[in-house]
C-alpha positions in Angstrom: 0.0 0.0 0.0 1.4 3.3 -1.0 1.3 6.8 0.4 -0.1 9.2 -2.1 -2.0 6.4 -4.0 -5.3 7.5 -5.6 -7.8 5.4 -3.5 -8.4 5.1 0.2 -10.0 2.0 1.7 -10.7 0.3 5.0 -9.6 -3.3 5.4 -12.5 -5.5 6.8 -11.0 -9.0 6.2 -7.6 -10.5 5.5 -7.2 -13.9 3.9 -3.7 -15.3 4.3 -2.8 -17.7 1.5 0.9 -18.2 2.3 2.8 -16.3 -0.4 0.0 -13.8 -0.9 -2.8 -12.1 1.2 -6.2 -11.1 -0.2 -7.3 -7.9 1.4 -11.1 -7.4 1.5 -11.7 -3.7 1.6 -14.5 -1.1 1.6 -14.2 1.9 -0.7 -17.1 4.2 -0.3 -19.6 1.3 0.2 -18.1 -0.8 -2.5 -16.2 -4.0 -1.8 -12.8 -4.4 -3.3 -10.5 -7.4 -3.1 -6.8 -7.0 -3.6 -4.0 -9.5 -3.8 -0.8 -8.4 -2.1 2.5 -10.0 -1.0 2.2 -12.0 2.3 5.0 -9.8 3.7 2.9 -6.7 3.6 2.0 -5.6 7.1 -1.7 -4.6 7.3 -4.3 -5.0 10.1 -8.1 -5.3 10.3 -9.9 -2.0 10.3 -6.7 -0.2 9.0 -7.3 2.5 6.4 -4.9 2.0 3.5 -4.2 3.8 0.2 -3.6 1.9 -3.0 -3.3 2.0 -6.7 -3.6 -0.8 -9.3 -2.4 -2.0 -12.7 -5.4 -1.7 -15.1 -4.4 -4.9 -16.9 -4.6 -6.9 -13.6 -8.1 -5.7 -12.7 -11.0 -8.2 -12.9 -14.6 -7.0 -12.7 -17.6 -9.2 -11.7 -21.3 -8.8 -12.2 -22.8 -8.3 -8.8 -25.9 -10.3 -9.6 -24.4 -13.3 -11.4 -20.8 -13.3 -10.1 -19.6 -13.7 -13.7 -16.4 -12.0 -14.9 -17.8 -9.2 -17.1 -14.8 -9.5 -19.5 -16.2 -12.9 -20.5 -19.6 -11.6 -21.6 
């Protein structure tokens, strides 16, 4: 997570998968899931700032759960 990054979020769950963690975050009422290195130190209820690589973003339909890129 980076200072000066464009988006602020609050971490509400952390899934530790060994070499990576999945951060479940709230951004203005929207849920965002981010994969980060397991070595990143982050805590529940922490407010973080982050950016992203557009080619790594996946979007899913809220109703069906399908990846919208596959439609």
